C-alpha positions in Angstrom: 16.2 53.0 -42.6 17.4 51.8 -39.2 20.1 54.0 -37.6 22.6 53.1 -34.9 21.9 55.3 -31.9 24.7 56.4 -29.6 23.6 53.9 -26.9 23.6 50.8 -29.2 20.6 48.9 -30.5 18.3 50.2 -33.3 16.0 53.2 -33.8 13.3 53.8 -36.4 13.0 57.3 -38.0 9.6 58.9 -37.6 8.6 62.4 -38.8 5.7 64.3 -37.3 2.7 64.4 -39.5 0.5 66.6 -37.3 -1.8 65.8 -34.4 -1.0 62.3 -33.2 0.3 61.0 -36.5 3.8 60.2 -37.8 5.3 59.3 -41.1 7.3 56.0 -40.8 8.7 54.5 -43.9 6.5 56.9 -46.0 3.4 55.5 -44.2 1.2 57.6 -41.9 0.8 55.9 -38.6 -1.2 57.0 -35.5 0.8 57.2 -32.3 -1.5 54.7 -30.6 -0.4 52.1 -33.1 3.3 52.4 -32.3 4.3 49.8 -29.8 7.5 48.2 -28.5 8.0 44.5 -28.5 9.7 44.7 -25.1 9.7 47.3 -22.3 12.8 49.2 -21.4 12.6 49.2 -17.6 14.5 51.9 -15.9 16.3 50.8 -12.7 18.1 52.6 -9.8 21.7 53.5 -10.7 23.8 54.4 -7.7 26.3 57.2 -8.4 28.2 57.6 -5.1 27.8 61.3 -5.4 26.4 63.6 -2.7 23.3 65.6 -3.6 22.4 67.4 -0.4 25.3 67.3 1.9 26.9 64.6 4.0 24.9 61.3 4.2 23.1 61.7 0.9 23.5 60.0 -2.4 22.3 60.8 -5.9 20.5 57.9 -7.4 19.5 58.0 -11.1 16.4 56.0 -12.1 17.1 55.3 -15.7 17.8 52.8 -18.5 21.4 51.6 -18.2 22.9 50.7 -21.6 26.5 49.9 -20.4 28.9 50.8 -17.7 29.3 54.3 -18.9 26.0 55.2 -20.6 22.5 55.6 -19.2 19.3 57.5 -19.9 17.8 58.9 -16.7 14.1 59.5 -16.3 14.3 60.9 -12.8 16.9 61.6 -10.1 16.5 60.8 -6.4 18.4 62.6 -3.7 18.5 59.8 -1.1 19.1 60.2 2.6 21.2 57.1 3.6 20.8 57.5 7.4 17.1 58.0 7.3 16.7 55.5 4.5 14.3 57.8 2.6 14.2 60.1 -0.4 14.9 63.8 0.3 13.6 64.9 -3.0 13.1 63.5 -6.5 13.7 65.6 -9.7 12.2 65.1 -13.2 10.8 67.2 -16.0 7.5 67.8 -17.7 7.1 68.8 -21.4 4.0 69.8 -23.2 3.8 66.2 -24.4 3.6 64.8 -20.9 -0.1 65.0 -20.8 -0.3 62.5 -23.7 1.1 59.7 -21.6 0.5 56.0 -22.2 -2.8 55.0 -20.6 -3.8 51.8 -18.9 -0.3 50.8 -18.0 -0.6 48.0 -15.4 0.6 48.9 -11.9 3.3 46.7 -10.5 4.5 45.6 -7.1 6.9 47.9 -5.3 10.5 46.9 -5.4 13.5 47.9 -3.3 16.5 46.2 -4.9 19.6 46.4 -2.7 19.1 50.0 -1.7 17.9 49.2 1.8 20.0 46.1 2.5 18.1 43.4 4.4 15.3 45.7 5.5 12.0 44.9 3.9 10.6 48.5 3.6 7.5 47.4 1.8 6.4 45.2 4.7 6.1 48.3 7.0 3.2 49.6 4.9 1.0 46.5 5.7 -1.9 47.7 7.7 -1.3 45.4 10.8 2.3 46.6 10.9 1.4 50.3 10.8 -1.3 49.9 13.4 1.3 48.2 15.7 3.9 50.9 15.0 1.5 53.9 15.6 -0.1 52.2 18.7 3.4 51.8 20.2 4.3 55.5 19.6 1.0 56.9 20.8 0.3 54.5 23.6 -3.3 54.0 22.6 -5.6 52.4 20.1 -5.2 54.0 16.7 -8.5 52.8 15.2 -9.7 56.4 14.8 -6.6 57.1 12.6 -6.0 53.8 10.7 -9.3 52.8 9.1 -10.6 50.9 6.1 -10.8 54.3 4.3 -7.8 56.1 5.6 -4.3 54.6 6.3 -0.7 55.2 5.4 -0.3 54.3 1.7 2.8 54.2 -0.4 2.9 57.7 -1.7 4.7 58.3 -5.0 6.9 61.5 -5.2 7.1 61.2 -9.0 3.6 60.0 -9.9 3.1 57.2 -12.3 1.1 59.6 -14.5 3.9 62.1 -14.6 5.9 60.0 -17.0 5.0 59.3 -20.7 6.0 55.7 -21.5 5.2 52.4 -19.8 8.7 51.5 -18.6 9.4 54.9 -16.8 5.9 54.7 -15.4 6.5 51.3 -13.8 9.9 52.5 -12.5 8.0 54.9 -10.2 7.1 51.8 -8.1 10.6 51.6 -6.6 10.6 52.4 -2.9 13.2 55.2 -3.3 10.4 57.1 -4.9 7.9 56.4 -2.1 7.1 57.8 1.4 4.2 57.2 3.8 1.2 59.3 2.7 -2.3 59.3 4.3 -4.7 57.9 1.7 -7.0 60.8 1.9 -4.1 63.1 1.1 -3.0 60.8 -1.7 -6.5 61.0 -3.4 -7.3 64.6 -2.5 -6.0 68.0 -3.5 -2.4 66.7 -3.9 -3.6 64.4 -6.8 -5.3 67.5 -8.3 -2.1 69.5 -8.1 -0.2 66.7 -10.0 -2.9 66.7 -12.7 -3.0 70.4 -13.1 0.8 70.8 -13.3 0.8 68.4 -16.2 -2.0 70.3 -17.9 -0.2 73.6 -17.3 2.9 72.4 -19.1 0.7 71.4 -22.1 -1.5 74.5 -22.1 1.4 77.0 -21.7 3.7 75.0 -24.1 6.3 74.9 -21.3 9.1 72.6 -20.2 9.0 72.4 -16.4 11.6 71.2 -13.9 9.8 69.5 -11.1 11.3 68.8 -7.7 9.1 66.9 -5.2 10.0 66.1 -1.6 8.9 66.1 2.0 9.6 68.2 5.1 9.8 67.3 8.8 7.7 64.6 10.5 3.9 64.3 11.0 2.7 64.3 14.6 -0.4 63.1 16.4 -1.4 63.4 20.1 -0.5 60.4 22.3 -2.5 59.0 25.2 -1.4 62.1 27.3 -2.3 64.5 24.5 1.4 65.1 23.8 2.2 65.3 20.1 4.5 62.5 18.9 6.4 62.0 15.7 5.1 59.2 13.6 7.3 56.4 12.1 6.7 53.1 10.5 8.7 50.2 12.0 7.8 48.0 14.9 10.8 46.3 16.4 13.9 47.4 18.2 16.2 46.8 15.4 14.2 48.6 12.7 12.4 51.1 15.0 11.8 54.5 13.4 13.0 53.3 9.9 10.4 55.2 7.9 9.3 58.7 8.9 5.8 59.9 8.1 6.2 63.4 6.5 4.3 66.3 7.8 4.5 68.3 4.5 4.8 67.4 0.8 6.1 69.9 -1.6 6.4 70.2 -5.4 8.6 73.0 -6.8 7.8 73.7 -10.4 10.1 76.0 -12.5 9.9 76.9 -16.1 13.2 76.1 -17.8 12.6 76.9 -21.5 12.2 80.6 -21.2 14.4 83.6 -20.3 11.9 84.6 -17.6 12.5 81.6 -15.3 9.4 81.7 -13.2 8.6 79.1 -10.5 6.1 78.1 -7.8 6.0 75.8 -4.8 3.0 73.8 -3.9 2.8 72.5 -0.3 0.4 69.9 0.9 -0.3 69.0 4.6 -0.1 65.2 5.1 -2.3 65.1 8.2 -6.1 64.6 7.7 -6.6 64.8 11.5 -5.4 68.4 11.7 -7.8 71.2 12.7 -8.0 74.1 10.3 -6.9 76.6 13.0 -3.7 74.5 13.6 -2.4 75.4 10.1 -0.7 78.5 11.5 -0.2 77.5 15.1 1.5 74.1 14.5 4.1 75.1 11.9 2.3 73.9 8.8 2.3 77.3 7.0 6.0 77.9 6.5 5.9 80.6 3.8 3.6 83.3 2.6 0.5 81.8 1.0 -0.1 83.1 -2.5 -2.6 80.4 -3.6 -5.5 82.9 -3.7 -3.7 84.4 -6.7 -3.3 81.1 -8.5 -6.3 80.5 -10.7 -5.1 77.6 -13.0 -5.6 75.0 -10.2 -9.2 74.3 -9.3 -8.7 73.2 -5.7 -10.6 73.2 -2.5 -7.3 74.1 -0.7 -8.5 74.4 2.9 -10.8 71.4 3.0 -9.4 69.0 5.6 -11.3 66.1 4.0 -9.3 66.7 0.7 -6.1 67.8 2.5 -5.0 71.4 3.1 -2.7 72.8 0.4 -1.2 76.2 -0.4 1.3 77.8 -2.8 4.3 80.1 -2.2 7.2 81.6 -4.0 10.3 79.5 -4.6 12.6 81.9 -2.8 10.3 82.0 0.3 10.2 78.3 0.4 13.9 77.5 0.0 14.7 80.1 2.7 13.0 77.6 5.1 13.6 74.2 3.6 17.3 73.9 3.3 19.7 71.6 1.3 18.0 71.9 -2.0 19.8 72.5 -5.4 19.5 76.3 -5.4 21.1 76.8 -8.8 18.3 74.8 -10.4 15.7 76.7 -8.4 16.7 80.3 -9.2 13.5 82.1 -10.3 12.5 85.5 -11.6 8.9 85.5 -10.4 5.9 83.3 -9.5 4.7 80.9 -12.2 1.1 81.3 -13.3 0.3 84.2 -10.9 -2.8 85.9 -12.1 -2.7 89.5 -13.0 -3.8 91.6 -10.1 -6.3 94.5 -10.7 -5.0 97.9 -9.9 
């Protein structure tokens, strides 16, 4: 029998029948056979609320039912002056690994968040070549190539969300920052995959907060390191900053022992390995050698350098994060050390 849910519309009762099957109207149905006739597409919902101090706004990406009711799939802490996400927050459940597959990718959208600025245009390769050449005062053909360039990097990955509508909502530019393509496809992608698998294998619900820290630099014509931005005219100069570090803080929220871990990825494929410690990329004690549930090549420049650290060590450096949500009692997934 159809029931009236609190948000309006209709629902259909389904009872778990084990594995990937459900009982619906006394008939056993495989999950793969359950489809919606239309897609509920989450959209950005501005709240007007500060999320990380002055100049920030909390934006819910969710399904809006009416003026007072919505179902959020992720929350963006948006920096209005820099026109960029500070961090994006969402959750994983053990079921997250069973996401809908082969959901078509969609074009990136910006809505009215950025006013008249066409953020998506700055990612076009001729535009980024022009912007970086202006900053560095030299040809950037060794940096921006057919294989490596600044791509639209998701903070919440499409594969992080279960259903098609929420997956497609990740293509809004409030969830996107410049990411070198080699980083996008390297160890960082592996971290995203392994966190989803960890939630499933450990039967855990995980709070996930993904963001960026400071600005990526490259040497200019005089070998002076310059901060990188996308935007190539006087009006929109330095609109989009290229992050130096990506981070993903993962905290278990369904157990009394609220353990967590922070993964940090270096968004600079042109870094030398010795510069990890001398140029400010290693910002907290690295514990990744004691994390054995991620099969990464963590110091391979070609796959991007990554490391792990405790949540308290990380938030002591990276400020303006929701500390109440990030209180932890230990390091998540730390292997037992032999005495």
